[in-house]
N, C-alpha and C positions, 0 to 999 in steps of 0.2 A: 250483443250480436250485431253486426258481424265482427269477426276477428281478422285483422290483417297482420301477418307476421312477415317482416322483411328480413331477408338474409342478404348480406353484402360483404364484399371484401373490405378489410380495414382501411385500405388506401383511400377509398372514396369518402370516408368520413373526415378526411383532411381537406377535401374540396368543399363539401357542405356537411354541416353537423348532423348528428343523428336526429336531433330535434327538427331540423329543417326537412329531412327526409320523411319523418313520420308526419309532419304537418302537411306536406304535399299529398301524401296518400290519404290522410284524413279529409282534406279539402276536396279531393276528387271523389271520395266516397259520398260526401255530403252533396256535391254537385250532381251526382248520378240520380238523386232523388229516389233511391231504392231503399234507404234506411232512415230511421229516426236518428237525428244528430247525436243524442245522448246515449245511444246504444253502440256507437262505433268505437271499437278498441283497436289500437295500433301499437305494435312494438317492433323493435329492430334489434338484430343481433349481427355483429360484425365478426369476421373471421380473418385472422392474420396468417393462418395456414390452411391451404385448400389445394385441390387439384381441379382444374377446369379444362377438360380435354387434354391436349398435349402440353399445355403451358399453365401459366398462372395469371391469365387475363383477369382484370377487375370485372366484377359482376354485381348485379342487383337482381334478386328474384323475390317476388311477393307471392305469398301464399294467402289466398282469400278464402276464409271459411265462413260460409253463409248458410242461413236456414233455407231449407228447400222451398221451392215455390216460385223462383224467378225463371223467366224463359231463357232459352239458349241465347237469344239476341241480347237480352238485358245483361247477361253475364259476359258475353263477348264485348259489348260496348263498355262495360265497367273495366274489363281488362285492358282494352285499347286506350281508354281514357287515362288510366293510371300509368301504363307503360309510356304513353306519349308525354305525360307530365314529367315523369322521371327522366326520360330521354332528353327533355328540355333542360333539366338541371345538370345532366351528365352526358353531354353529347360525345365526350371522349371515351365513355365506358362501352366496351364492345358487346357486353351481354347484359341486356335489360329485358326481363321477362316476368310473366305472372301466370298463375293458374288459379282456378276457382274450384273449390270443393263444396258440395252441398252436404249438410248433415240433416238427418231425419228428425222431424218433430217428435216422433214416437220414442226415439232413444236419447233425446237431449234432456239433460237435467241440470238445474242450478240450485243454489242454496235456498232460494225462496220457494222452490218446488218441494222441498223435503221438510221444511219447518212447519 
């Protein structure tokens, strides 16, 4: 925990690799000091076919799934930090965004919890 899932247009992976994109998000998550380094998980999925409004502008969107308990300010700062870093990598990409979703401790389960 947390999980950061990055969706992006395939075109942007020709500018910077998926590994570079994931590393940027990972480093910003560490720098936020909200998470234990070894708990952070990041993945990326690129799309060669998509609709974005009336066109097909390149995009990056990060879905941050984190355990409940962070303040609204902490989550907003995390979003700003990650969007800012990605915007630095991709100043030419018109859509760079992020949202954070909390999941409840009561309903969360992983393998270690059922063995």
